[in-house]
Biotite code that builds the C-alpha atoms (Angstrom):
import biotite.structure as struc

atoms = struc.array([
    struc.Atom([131.777, 171.450, 30.041], chain_id="A", res_id=1, res_name="MET", atom_name="CA", element="C"),
    struc.Atom([133.035, 174.004, 27.274], chain_id="A", res_id=2, res_name="ILE", atom_name="CA", element="C"),
    struc.Atom([136.927, 174.394, 27.611], chain_id="A", res_id=3, res_name="LYS", atom_name="CA", element="C"),
    struc.Atom([137.731, 177.915, 26.743], chain_id="A", res_id=4, res_name="THR", atom_name="CA", element="C"),
    struc.Atom([137.820, 181.069, 28.921], chain_id="A", res_id=5, res_name="ASP", atom_name="CA", element="C"),
    struc.Atom([134.849, 182.803, 26.771], chain_id="A", res_id=6, res_name="ALA", atom_name="CA", element="C"),
    struc.Atom([132.637, 180.172, 28.875], chain_id="A", res_id=7, res_name="PHE", atom_name="CA", element="C"),
    struc.Atom([133.820, 180.315, 32.303], chain_id="A", res_id=8, res_name="ASN", atom_name="CA", element="C"),
    struc.Atom([130.438, 181.644, 33.755], chain_id="A", res_id=9, res_name="TYR", atom_name="CA", element="C"),
    struc.Atom([128.409, 179.113, 31.650], chain_id="A", res_id=10, res_name="VAL", atom_name="CA", element="C"),
    struc.Atom([130.392, 176.482, 32.969], chain_id="A", res_id=11, res_name="ASN", atom_name="CA", element="C"),
    struc.Atom([130.055, 177.516, 36.654], chain_id="A", res_id=12, res_name="VAL", atom_name="CA", element="C"),
    struc.Atom([126.147, 178.052, 35.979], chain_id="A", res_id=13, res_name="LEU", atom_name="CA", element="C"),
    struc.Atom([126.249, 174.588, 34.281], chain_id="A", res_id=14, res_name="GLN", atom_name="CA", element="C"),
    struc.Atom([128.045, 172.996, 37.722], chain_id="A", res_id=15, res_name="LYS", atom_name="CA", element="C"),
    struc.Atom([125.264, 174.692, 39.752], chain_id="A", res_id=16, res_name="ALA", atom_name="CA", element="C"),
    struc.Atom([122.318, 173.339, 37.422], chain_id="A", res_id=17, res_name="ALA", atom_name="CA", element="C"),
    struc.Atom([123.618, 169.748, 37.625], chain_id="A", res_id=18, res_name="ASP", atom_name="CA", element="C"),
    struc.Atom([123.882, 170.216, 41.463], chain_id="A", res_id=19, res_name="ALA", atom_name="CA", element="C"),
    struc.Atom([120.281, 171.383, 41.477], chain_id="A", res_id=20, res_name="SER", atom_name="CA", element="C"),
    struc.Atom([119.059, 168.623, 39.310], chain_id="A", res_id=21, res_name="TRP", atom_name="CA", element="C"),
    struc.Atom([120.839, 166.041, 41.499], chain_id="A", res_id=22, res_name="TYR", atom_name="CA", element="C"),
    struc.Atom([119.105, 167.699, 44.558], chain_id="A", res_id=23, res_name="ARG", atom_name="CA", element="C"),
    struc.Atom([115.676, 167.195, 42.851], chain_id="A", res_id=24, res_name="ASN", atom_name="CA", element="C"),
    struc.Atom([116.483, 163.387, 42.728], chain_id="A", res_id=25, res_name="ASP", atom_name="CA", element="C"),
    struc.Atom([117.286, 163.271, 46.163], chain_id="A", res_id=26, res_name="VAL", atom_name="CA", element="C"),
    struc.Atom([114.098, 165.618, 47.266], chain_id="A", res_id=27, res_name="LEU", atom_name="CA", element="C"),
    struc.Atom([111.878, 163.190, 45.077], chain_id="A", res_id=28, res_name="ALA", atom_name="CA", element="C"),
    struc.Atom([113.545, 160.174, 46.790], chain_id="A", res_id=29, res_name="ASN", atom_name="CA", element="C"),
    struc.Atom([112.641, 161.957, 50.198], chain_id="A", res_id=30, res_name="ASN", atom_name="CA", element="C"),
    struc.Atom([109.060, 161.933, 49.265], chain_id="A", res_id=31, res_name="LEU", atom_name="CA", element="C"),
    struc.Atom([108.846, 158.746, 47.802], chain_id="A", res_id=32, res_name="ALA", atom_name="CA", element="C"),
    struc.Atom([110.287, 157.211, 51.304], chain_id="A", res_id=33, res_name="ASN", atom_name="CA", element="C"),
    struc.Atom([107.872, 159.288, 53.536], chain_id="A", res_id=34, res_name="VAL", atom_name="CA", element="C"),
    struc.Atom([106.281, 156.282, 54.845], chain_id="A", res_id=35, res_name="ASP", atom_name="CA", element="C"),
    struc.Atom([109.403, 153.989, 55.120], chain_id="A", res_id=36, res_name="THR", atom_name="CA", element="C"),
    struc.Atom([110.269, 153.293, 58.729], chain_id="A", res_id=37, res_name="PRO", atom_name="CA", element="C"),
    struc.Atom([113.630, 154.567, 59.930], chain_id="A", res_id=38, res_name="ASN", atom_name="CA", element="C"),
    struc.Atom([114.182, 156.355, 56.602], chain_id="A", res_id=39, res_name="TYR", atom_name="CA", element="C"),
    struc.Atom([116.022, 159.391, 57.270], chain_id="A", res_id=40, res_name="LYS", atom_name="CA", element="C"),
    struc.Atom([115.917, 162.570, 55.031], chain_id="A", res_id=41, res_name="ARG", atom_name="CA", element="C"),
    struc.Atom([118.975, 163.375, 52.683], chain_id="A", res_id=42, res_name="LYS", atom_name="CA", element="C"),
    struc.Atom([119.940, 166.490, 51.284], chain_id="A", res_id=43, res_name="ASP", atom_name="CA", element="C"),
    struc.Atom([122.558, 167.584, 48.942], chain_id="A", res_id=44, res_name="VAL", atom_name="CA", element="C"),
    struc.Atom([125.547, 170.188, 49.633], chain_id="A", res_id=45, res_name="GLN", atom_name="CA", element="C"),
    struc.Atom([126.995, 172.209, 47.061], chain_id="A", res_id=46, res_name="PHE", atom_name="CA", element="C"),
    struc.Atom([126.398, 175.762, 47.555], chain_id="A", res_id=47, res_name="GLU", atom_name="CA", element="C"),
    struc.Atom([129.026, 176.110, 50.246], chain_id="A", res_id=48, res_name="THR", atom_name="CA", element="C"),
    struc.Atom([131.546, 174.450, 47.954], chain_id="A", res_id=49, res_name="TYR", atom_name="CA", element="C"),
    struc.Atom([130.839, 176.865, 45.343], chain_id="A", res_id=50, res_name="LEU", atom_name="CA", element="C"),
    struc.Atom([130.997, 179.750, 47.349], chain_id="A", res_id=51, res_name="ILE", atom_name="CA", element="C"),
    struc.Atom([134.169, 178.446, 48.790], chain_id="A", res_id=52, res_name="THR", atom_name="CA", element="C"),
    struc.Atom([135.742, 178.260, 45.212], chain_id="A", res_id=53, res_name="SER", atom_name="CA", element="C"),
    struc.Atom([134.488, 181.570, 44.006], chain_id="A", res_id=54, res_name="LEU", atom_name="CA", element="C"),
    struc.Atom([135.755, 183.580, 46.945], chain_id="A", res_id=55, res_name="THR", atom_name="CA", element="C"),
    struc.Atom([139.249, 185.068, 48.110], chain_id="A", res_id=56, res_name="GLY", atom_name="CA", element="C"),
    struc.Atom([140.919, 186.391, 45.014], chain_id="A", res_id=57, res_name="GLY", atom_name="CA", element="C"),
    struc.Atom([141.324, 189.418, 43.120], chain_id="A", res_id=58, res_name="ASP", atom_name="CA", element="C"),
    struc.Atom([137.985, 189.396, 41.392], chain_id="A", res_id=59, res_name="SER", atom_name="CA", element="C"),
    struc.Atom([135.097, 187.117, 40.844], chain_id="A", res_id=60, res_name="LEU", atom_name="CA", element="C"),
    struc.Atom([136.195, 187.001, 37.048], chain_id="A", res_id=61, res_name="ASP", atom_name="CA", element="C"),
    struc.Atom([139.793, 185.394, 37.980], chain_id="A", res_id=62, res_name="SER", atom_name="CA", element="C"),
    struc.Atom([137.941, 183.441, 40.763], chain_id="A", res_id=63, res_name="ASN", atom_name="CA", element="C"),
    struc.Atom([135.606, 181.904, 38.302], chain_id="A", res_id=64, res_name="ILE", atom_name="CA", element="C"),
    struc.Atom([138.293, 181.570, 35.722], chain_id="A", res_id=65, res_name="ALA", atom_name="CA", element="C"),
    struc.Atom([140.440, 179.582, 38.099], chain_id="A", res_id=66, res_name="ASN", atom_name="CA", element="C"),
    struc.Atom([137.698, 177.565, 39.800], chain_id="A", res_id=67, res_name="ALA", atom_name="CA", element="C"),
    struc.Atom([138.647, 173.883, 39.556], chain_id="A", res_id=68, res_name="ASP", atom_name="CA", element="C"),
    struc.Atom([135.250, 172.573, 38.140], chain_id="A", res_id=69, res_name="LEU", atom_name="CA", element="C"),
    struc.Atom([136.206, 169.110, 38.244], chain_id="A", res_id=70, res_name="ASP", atom_name="CA", element="C"),
    struc.Atom([136.617, 169.072, 41.853], chain_id="A", res_id=71, res_name="GLU", atom_name="CA", element="C"),
    struc.Atom([133.249, 171.238, 42.385], chain_id="A", res_id=72, res_name="LEU", atom_name="CA", element="C"),
    struc.Atom([130.828, 168.186, 42.932], chain_id="A", res_id=73, res_name="GLN", atom_name="CA", element="C"),
    struc.Atom([127.717, 167.847, 45.061], chain_id="A", res_id=74, res_name="PRO", atom_name="CA", element="C"),
    struc.Atom([127.746, 165.360, 47.814], chain_id="A", res_id=75, res_name="THR", atom_name="CA", element="C"),
    struc.Atom([124.726, 163.733, 49.471], chain_id="A", res_id=76, res_name="THR", atom_name="CA", element="C"),
    struc.Atom([124.562, 164.014, 53.407], chain_id="A", res_id=77, res_name="TYR", atom_name="CA", element="C"),
    struc.Atom([121.700, 162.676, 55.954], chain_id="A", res_id=78, res_name="VAL", atom_name="CA", element="C"),
    struc.Atom([120.207, 165.385, 57.425], chain_id="A", res_id=79, res_name="ASP", atom_name="CA", element="C"),
    struc.Atom([119.033, 165.367, 61.372], chain_id="A", res_id=80, res_name="GLN", atom_name="CA", element="C"),
    struc.Atom([119.899, 161.604, 61.163], chain_id="A", res_id=81, res_name="SER", atom_name="CA", element="C"),
    struc.Atom([119.166, 161.583, 65.098], chain_id="A", res_id=82, res_name="ASN", atom_name="CA", element="C"),
    struc.Atom([115.803, 163.331, 64.792], chain_id="A", res_id=83, res_name="LEU", atom_name="CA", element="C"),
    struc.Atom([112.524, 161.657, 64.212], chain_id="A", res_id=84, res_name="SER", atom_name="CA", element="C"),
    struc.Atom([109.277, 163.254, 63.640], chain_id="A", res_id=85, res_name="TYR", atom_name="CA", element="C"),
    struc.Atom([107.200, 159.830, 63.818], chain_id="A", res_id=86, res_name="ARG", atom_name="CA", element="C"),
    struc.Atom([107.265, 156.797, 66.386], chain_id="A", res_id=87, res_name="LEU", atom_name="CA", element="C"),
    struc.Atom([108.669, 154.831, 63.481], chain_id="A", res_id=88, res_name="ASP", atom_name="CA", element="C"),
    struc.Atom([111.822, 156.877, 63.109], chain_id="A", res_id=89, res_name="GLY", atom_name="CA", element="C"),
    struc.Atom([111.271, 158.472, 59.956], chain_id="A", res_id=90, res_name="ASN", atom_name="CA", element="C"),
    struc.Atom([112.254, 162.119, 59.783], chain_id="A", res_id=91, res_name="ASN", atom_name="CA", element="C"),
    struc.Atom([110.657, 163.121, 56.347], chain_id="A", res_id=92, res_name="VAL", atom_name="CA", element="C"),
    struc.Atom([108.113, 165.939, 56.502], chain_id="A", res_id=93, res_name="ASP", atom_name="CA", element="C"),
    struc.Atom([105.978, 165.958, 53.387], chain_id="A", res_id=94, res_name="ILE", atom_name="CA", element="C"),
    struc.Atom([105.303, 169.568, 53.483], chain_id="A", res_id=95, res_name="ASN", atom_name="CA", element="C"),
    struc.Atom([109.048, 170.478, 54.206], chain_id="A", res_id=96, res_name="THR", atom_name="CA", element="C"),
    struc.Atom([110.003, 168.413, 51.179], chain_id="A", res_id=97, res_name="GLU", atom_name="CA", element="C"),
    struc.Atom([107.249, 169.754, 48.875], chain_id="A", res_id=98, res_name="SER", atom_name="CA", element="C"),
    struc.Atom([108.613, 173.493, 49.873], chain_id="A", res_id=99, res_name="ALA", atom_name="CA", element="C"),
    struc.Atom([112.088, 172.306, 49.296], chain_id="A", res_id=100, res_name="GLU", atom_name="CA", element="C"),
    struc.Atom([111.297, 170.714, 45.861], chain_id="A", res_id=101, res_name="LEU", atom_name="CA", element="C"),
    struc.Atom([109.512, 174.175, 44.515], chain_id="A", res_id=102, res_name="ALA", atom_name="CA", element="C"),
    struc.Atom([112.552, 176.091, 45.951], chain_id="A", res_id=103, res_name="LYS", atom_name="CA", element="C"),
    struc.Atom([115.035, 173.719, 44.158], chain_id="A", res_id=104, res_name="ASN", atom_name="CA", element="C"),
    struc.Atom([112.871, 174.028, 40.779], chain_id="A", res_id=105, res_name="GLN", atom_name="CA", element="C"),
    struc.Atom([112.949, 177.709, 40.872], chain_id="A", res_id=106, res_name="LEU", atom_name="CA", element="C"),
    struc.Atom([116.663, 177.624, 41.430], chain_id="A", res_id=107, res_name="ARG", atom_name="CA", element="C"),
    struc.Atom([117.158, 175.275, 38.623], chain_id="A", res_id=108, res_name="TYR", atom_name="CA", element="C"),
    struc.Atom([114.969, 177.423, 36.287], chain_id="A", res_id=109, res_name="TYR", atom_name="CA", element="C"),
    struc.Atom([116.707, 180.615, 37.279], chain_id="A", res_id=110, res_name="THR", atom_name="CA", element="C"),
    struc.Atom([120.142, 178.827, 36.631], chain_id="A", res_id=111, res_name="LEU", atom_name="CA", element="C"),
    struc.Atom([119.014, 177.961, 33.098], chain_id="A", res_id=112, res_name="LEU", atom_name="CA", element="C"),
    struc.Atom([117.737, 181.199, 32.336], chain_id="A", res_id=113, res_name="ASP", atom_name="CA", element="C"),
    struc.Atom([121.156, 182.589, 33.549], chain_id="A", res_id=114, res_name="SER", atom_name="CA", element="C"),
    struc.Atom([122.637, 180.503, 31.113], chain_id="A", res_id=115, res_name="MET", atom_name="CA", element="C"),
    struc.Atom([120.745, 181.514, 28.414], chain_id="A", res_id=116, res_name="SER", atom_name="CA", element="C"),
    struc.Atom([121.519, 185.050, 29.235], chain_id="A", res_id=117, res_name="GLN", atom_name="CA", element="C"),
    struc.Atom([125.107, 184.264, 29.252], chain_id="A", res_id=118, res_name="GLU", atom_name="CA", element="C"),
    struc.Atom([124.860, 182.752, 25.681], chain_id="A", res_id=119, res_name="PHE", atom_name="CA", element="C"),
    struc.Atom([122.857, 185.667, 24.454], chain_id="A", res_id=120, res_name="GLU", atom_name="CA", element="C"),
    struc.Atom([125.802, 188.204, 25.631], chain_id="A", res_id=121, res_name="ARG", atom_name="CA", element="C"),
    struc.Atom([128.554, 186.028, 24.149], chain_id="A", res_id=122, res_name="LEU", atom_name="CA", element="C"),
    struc.Atom([126.295, 185.925, 20.663], chain_id="A", res_id=123, res_name="LYS", atom_name="CA", element="C"),
    struc.Atom([125.966, 189.824, 21.147], chain_id="A", res_id=124, res_name="THR", atom_name="CA", element="C"),
    struc.Atom([129.487, 190.132, 21.799], chain_id="A", res_id=125, res_name="ALA", atom_name="CA", element="C"),
    struc.Atom([130.496, 188.078, 18.761], chain_id="A", res_id=126, res_name="MET", atom_name="CA", element="C"),
    struc.Atom([128.177, 189.661, 16.062], chain_id="A", res_id=127, res_name="SER", atom_name="CA", element="C"),
    struc.Atom([129.840, 193.091, 17.236], chain_id="A", res_id=128, res_name="LYS", atom_name="CA", element="C"),
    struc.Atom([133.128, 192.115, 15.967], chain_id="A", res_id=129, res_name="THR", atom_name="CA", element="C"),
])
């Protein structure tokens, strides 16, 4: 994390990318346990924390500048722990996990692209002075 106001957006994007990377590991673990009896699918909660952190202020700029990034951490939870798709108690569906993994990979690469664009904007702004 870069400790200057010029990089506020980059820092928030980095936190989101880190959460996406973490979700990738959790989804891959779900896929690895697709045949494990009584295994329950896990997922990551982050987006609602991010939205809560970035809403309610005067502007998005001020919300991002005032966001406590140290407190903005993803958490893991067991999804639909009382449901099972199979007789062995497992609730992992390989098609759902594969789709979620693909969606998460798109999110991750979009976040990386957004960080690159933000650095380009900063580079352009610095070269104009």
